[in-house]
N, C-alpha and C positions, 0 to 999 in steps of 0.2 A: 502496496499496500504506500503512497507515495503524500509526503506530509503537507501542509499550503507551505514551509516554510524551504519544500521544493519548485517552487511556480513563483518566490518574491524575485523581486533584484539582487542585483549583487552588487558588491563593491565596486565600481569602474562600468558597468553598464551604460549604453551610453539607449537603450532605447530600443524596440524594435528593428530589427534588425532584415533584408530580403535575403528571399529563402536557398536563394541560388550561392550566397560566402557563404551560410551554415552546409548546405551537402558541399562544397568545396574541402567545405573544415571535413569533415567526416571522409572526404572520397581519398586525402591529403595521408589521413592515417590509415587505408586500405590501401595504400600501394596504388591508386585504379588514376586514371587522370581526373582532370576538375568536373563540374558539374558541366560550363559553361565548351571544354575542347570534344567533352562525350554530345553535346548536343547538337553543337555543329555538324559534326561528324555522321551521325544518323539522322540531326535532322535533311541535309545535302547530299546525302549518297551520290546520289542520281545525277547532280550536279557538277559531284566532285568525278566522278569515272565514267556519268554520257549515262544515258536506258539504255542502252541496248546492255551492257554492262551492269546495270544496275538491278535489271530483270532475273541475273542469274546470280548474282553473287547481291550478300549483305554483312553490316559491321558486326562480329558478335563480341567485339570484347575493344578496349582499350587500355591496357595495360605496365608498369613499369616503359613509357614510351612504345608498346609493342602494340600494332594497329592488328589483332586478328579480323581475318573476314573469310567467310564459308561463300564457297560457291559452288554449284550445285553439277555440275561436270567438271573435266580435268581438263577439257579443253579451253575450259572457262580462266582454270587456275594460270594454266600454262600464259594467257591474254592478260591477265590480271597481274602477273609477273614481267612480262612481260610492260607492261603503266609502268610499273611501278617508281623508275625515273619520275616521270613524269605527275606521278599521283603526289608520291612525297614534295616535291616542290609547290604542287598546289593549296597539299596539306601548311603546307609547313607560312606560306600565300594567306588561310586564312587562321590556323591560330595559333602562328610564331611558331619559329624558330626553336626547332629540341623537342614536341613538343611529342609527336611520331617521329622517332630515332629505325624502325623496324617494318617491316612492311612481312604479315606471316600472313598465305596461303593458307586454307586447308579443302578439301573436298569432302562438300557434307554427305552425308547417309540420307537419303529418301528416305519420304514422311511416307 
């Protein structure tokens, strides 16, 4: 059970903060990318890789600079690896240098 004092402001609190900054703090503790970077990758995937590639691939995670991407066929894995340098450049432009440092492409199991 939570006591009332758990909900009272602590010394130094400045009031409400955006949820994104709280999520970023939690993400740092878990060793994953910040919420802003995750949102940018997942929401703009089609724009980053093109709609035809996006139809066969999905970002699966971003941890420690490694972006894991699942594809539905080995041929698309090859295509995405070939696009790797250009994709890394686009990600650096969108997210900042060093947020994504490695691309890990994996073929997903059929559903």
